[in-house]
N, C-alpha and C positions, 0 to 999 in steps of 0.2 A: 848630835841632833838636838841637844838642849843647850843652846848658847844663850847669852844674855839678850841678844836681839830677838830670838824666838820667844823667850820668856816674857820680855816686854810686850810683844804683840799679843801673846796669849793673855796676859793680864788685861790689856786694853780691850781685847775682844770680849772677855768675860764681863767686864764693866759695861760695855756697850749692849750686850745681850740683856744684862740685868736692867739697864736704863730703858730699853725698849718694852720690857715687861712692866716695869714700874710706871711708865707713862700711860699704861692702859688701866692701872688701878684707879679707883675713884679718889679724888682729892678730898681729904678729910679736914682741910683747913690748915691755916698757917701754923707751922711747927709740927705738923703731923709727920710721923715716920715715913709713910709711903710717898710723901712729897719732898723728901729731903735726900741729901747725899748719903745719909746713914742707911736709908733703905736700899739704895743701889748697891752700897758696899756690902750689906747683909745678904742681898740676893746673889751678888757675885761670888761671895764666900760659899754659899750653898751650891751654886753651880760647880765650883771648884772641887766639890766632894765626889763628882761623878766621873769615873775613869773613862767611859766611852765618849762623853762630851769633850773632856780634855783631849783625848786622842784625836778626835775630829778636828778641833780648833788648832791643835799642834800641827796637823798636816797642812791646814790652810795657811798658817804662819810660814811653814817651810816653803810652800809653793810661792808665796809672796816674795820671800827673800831670795829664793833661787831665780825667780824671774827678774828681780832687780839686779842680782849679780851677773846674770847673763847679759843684761843690757850694758852693764859697766865694763865687762871683760870681753865680750864678743860682739857688742853693738847690735844685739838682737832686740828689736823693738818689743816692748812688753805688751803692746796692744795690736798694732797694725803690722803684721809680719808680711813678707812677700806672698806667702800662700794665701793669707787672708785677703789680700788685695786681689789676687787671681779669683778667688771664690766670689768676692763682691762683684767682679766684672764678668761673672760667668753668663753665658748665653742662656742658661737655664734659669728663668725668673724665680723659681722656687728656691734654688740653691742661693741665688743672689740676695733674696729676701731674708732667708735664715742666716746667711753670713752677716748681714747687716745688723740683725737683731742680736746675734751672738757677740758681735763686735762691741756693740753698746754695753752689753752685760760685762764683757771683759774690761772695758774702760771703767765701769762702776766698781769692779772688783779691785782694780789697782788704786783707785782713789780711796776705797775703803781701807785697803791694807796700809796705805800711807798714813791714814788717820787712826790706824789700829782699831778699826771697827769691823763688825760683821752683821749685816741685816739677817734677822731670823728667817726671813723669806728665802735666803740663799742656802739654808740648811737642807740636807736630804730628809725625806719624810720621817724616817725612824729617829734620826738625830733630833729633829724638832720635837717630836713626840716625847722623847726622853727628857729634853730640856724643860719642857712644860711640866712634866711629872715632877721633876726635881724642884722647880720653882713653886709649884702648888704646895709643896711640903715645907716650904721655908718658914721657920719659927717666927720671922718678922711680920708675917701676914696674919693679922688678928682675925680676919673674917674670911673663911673659906669661900664664901659666896663671891667675894671680890675677886679671888683668884680664878674661879670658874668663869666669871664674866670676862676677864682679861684673856684667858685661854680661848674662849669663844671668838673674841675679836681677832686675835692673832691667827686662829685657824681659818676664819672666814676670809682673811686677806692672803692666805697661802695658796700658791699654785706652782707645784713642782716644775711644770713645763716652762715656766717663765723664769726659773732660776738660771744662773749662768751655766752650771753643770748640765742642766736639762737642755739648754739651748745649744751648747757646744755638742752634746751627745746627738742632738737632732742633725746638726751640721755634719758630723762624722758619719752618721747613718746615711745621709743624702749623698755623701761622696762615694758610697759603696766600695767597689774594689780599689778606688783611688786613694784610699786612706794610707796606702804604702808611702805615698809622697809626704804625708804628714809626719813620717818617722825620720825625716831629715830635720833635725832641730833648728839649724840655722835658717832653713827655709820656712818652717812652720811656726816657729815661736813655741814657747814652753806650754802654753795652755792647750793648743791643738795637738801638740806632741803627746802630752800626757793623756789626753782623751783618746787619741788614736791608738796609743800603746795599750791602754785599758780595753778598748774595744776589740783589738786584734788578739788579745790574749785572754779575754774573758775574766779580767781581774776587776775588782773595784777600782775606781779612779784614784781613790786615796792611796791604795797600795802601789799604783803606778807612779804616783808622785813621790812616795817615800823611796822607791827604788832608784830615784835620781840623785839621792843624797850621797855624798862622797864615800860614806862607809858601807854602801849597799851595792858595791860593784858587781858582785857575783849575781845578785838578784836582777840587776839591770841587764847584765849580759844574757842571762837566761830569758828575760822578758823579750829583749830585742831579737834574740834567736827564735824564740817562740812566735814572734810576730812576723818572722820570715826574712829578716835581714841576714845578709852574708857577713863574713868576717870583716871585710874592709869597711862596710857601712857601719857596723857595730863600733869599730875603732874610731871612726869619724865622730860618732855621738859622744864617746868617751873623751875625745880630744876637746870637744866643744863644752861638755859639762865640767870636767875636771882634768885640765891638761896634765897635771902631775900624776894622774892615776891611769894605768894601762888596763885594757881589756884582759880578762883572764885567758890563759893559754888553753889550747885544745878545742876552741870553738869550731874549728874546721871540721872536726870529726863528729860534732854533735848534731844530730838531725833535728828538724823542727819539731817532729813528734816527741822525741826524747825530752827536748827542752820543755815542751808543754807539760809533759808528765812530771818532770822534776819541779816545775813551777807549782803545779797543783799540790804536790806533796809537801811543799815548804810552808812554813807558817808565816804569819803576817809580821813584817819587820816593824821596828819602831821602839821607842823608849817612852815609858810613861812619865811625863814631866810632873814634878812636884812643885807646888807654889807655896812659898813661905812668906 
C-alpha cells in the first residue's frame, strides 16, 4: 500500500495543502517566511506529523492510482463511465443534474491527482478540522491571530455538499435501489463503484477504497457479498481489479447478513505511511 508512487502523491498533496493555508496568511513583506517556499515546507512537515490526516491523503492517493491503473489495464474511463453517461441522460431531471455536477467534480479530482494536489475544500469536515488544528500549531507561524484569520477564510469557503465525495454520495442516494448496477466496476467506473459499495455496506468511503487494494481481497469479498452480489458477480470484480488474484473460496455459503456482521467486526485496513 505504500509504493513510491503513493508516497510521491502523498508528499505532493501535503505541500499543496500547506500552500493553500500559507496563501491565506498575511504577506509580511519580501523575504518573510510566510511568503516563501520555506513556510510551505515547514507547514507540510507539520501536517505530516498527524496520523489521521496522513491516512486520509494516503487513501486519496490510492484511489487516484487505482483509477489510472484501471484505465490503462481495463480501458475504464476515469471520468465518464457508461453508467455515468446513462445517469446524465436520465429522464429524471434531478438525477441528470446531480450526475453532471458530480461528473465535473470527478474531472477536477483526476486533474488534481495528476498534479499531486488536493483542495482543502474536498476534505471531509472532520479531516479539514483536524488539518486546520495542526496548521494552527505550526511553530513557523509567529502570530496566532494570522492563523485564526486563515482558518476563518478557509472555513467560510467550505461546503461539504459541494465536495466530490458529497456530490457522488448525493448521486448514489438518488439512484435508490438502482445502486446495485454501480457495483459492476467496468460499467460504473471506480468512483461510483467505491461510493456505491460504501453506501450499500454502511462503511466509510475511504474504507471501501482501501478494500480494492490487491492485498485486501478478503475485505473486498466480504464487502461485495454484504452489498448483495452473488459469487459470479464478485469474481467479475476481482478479475477487473486484479486479474492475478482470485476471490476467496466459500462465498457461496456466506449469507449477506453474515458478511455484514463480519465486516462490522473487522478493523479498518491500511498501512500508516511514514515520510522521511
